[in-house]
Rosetta silent file (secondary structure, phi, psi, omega in degrees, C-alpha in Angstrom):
SEQUENCE: MSFATMRYQAAFIVLVILEQALSNNQTIAITTKLVASK
SCORE:     score description
SCORE:     0.000 S_00000001
   1 L     0.000  131.024 -178.471  -10.890    8.639   27.273 S_00000001
   2 L   -79.685  159.497  179.440  -13.077    8.440   24.209 S_00000001
   3 H   -61.881  -37.965 -179.548  -13.860    5.220   22.376 S_00000001
   4 H   -62.531  -40.474  179.004  -12.130    6.562   19.268 S_00000001
   5 H   -64.597  -41.229  178.820   -8.935    7.168   21.244 S_00000001
   6 H   -61.773  -41.594  179.365   -9.071    3.638   22.634 S_00000001
   7 H   -64.847  -39.638  179.597   -9.461    2.236   19.137 S_00000001
   8 H   -63.552  -44.391 -179.649   -6.487    4.310   17.928 S_00000001
   9 H   -64.408  -39.824  178.452   -4.304    3.070   20.771 S_00000001
  10 H   -62.835  -42.463  179.364   -5.350   -0.526   20.110 S_00000001
  11 H   -64.268  -38.897  179.633   -4.490   -0.141   16.420 S_00000001
  12 H   -64.584  -41.701  178.380   -1.115    1.359   17.335 S_00000001
  13 H   -61.602  -41.685  178.249   -0.350   -1.592   19.641 S_00000001
  14 H   -60.628  -42.599  179.446   -1.245   -3.988   16.829 S_00000001
  15 H   -62.693  -40.453  178.977    1.141   -2.164   14.494 S_00000001
  16 H   -62.987  -43.798  179.215    3.944   -2.398   17.055 S_00000001
  17 H   -62.991  -42.745  179.428    3.345   -6.137   17.446 S_00000001
  18 H   -62.482  -40.764 -179.284    3.308   -6.598   13.669 S_00000001
  19 H   -62.965  -40.767  178.588    6.547   -4.665   13.341 S_00000001
  20 H   -66.536  -39.236 -175.958    8.210   -6.877   15.928 S_00000001
  21 H   -74.125  -39.472 -173.202    6.850  -10.037   14.303 S_00000001
  22 H   -91.459  -33.142 -174.434    7.602   -9.170   10.691 S_00000001
  23 L    51.601   41.031 -177.162   10.716   -7.009   11.021 S_00000001
  24 L  -126.888   98.415 -175.277    9.711   -5.618    7.650 S_00000001
  25 H   -61.382  -34.550 -178.413    9.878   -1.822    7.553 S_00000001
  26 H   -65.696  -43.943 -179.607    8.265   -1.599    4.127 S_00000001
  27 H   -62.917  -44.024 -179.377    5.192   -3.568    5.229 S_00000001
  28 H   -64.142  -39.592 -179.764    4.822   -1.477    8.385 S_00000001
  29 H   -62.147  -42.130  179.322    5.172    1.759    6.405 S_00000001
  30 H   -65.828  -45.299 -179.814    2.371    0.694    4.059 S_00000001
  31 H   -61.587  -43.586 -179.448    0.150   -0.414    6.951 S_00000001
  32 H   -61.779  -40.760  179.145    0.795    2.841    8.802 S_00000001
  33 H   -63.825  -39.817  179.709   -0.157    4.852    5.710 S_00000001
  34 H   -64.328  -43.046 -179.985   -3.401    2.886    5.350 S_00000001
  35 H   -67.378  -42.820 -177.008   -4.309    3.495    8.995 S_00000001
  36 H   -68.083  -24.788 -177.309   -3.304    7.156    8.865 S_00000001
  37 L   -77.395  -12.185 -177.733   -5.400    7.725    5.737 S_00000001
  38 L   -87.930    0.000    0.000   -8.632    6.803    7.556 S_00000001
């Protein structure tokens, strides 16, 4: 597994945790777009 893949998985886990904590679909959608744009 490459370091980049590990970083992507870690970022995805963070997003899942944020989604559970915030329960705010709009915020998660914006965050996901920011991550996906990089």
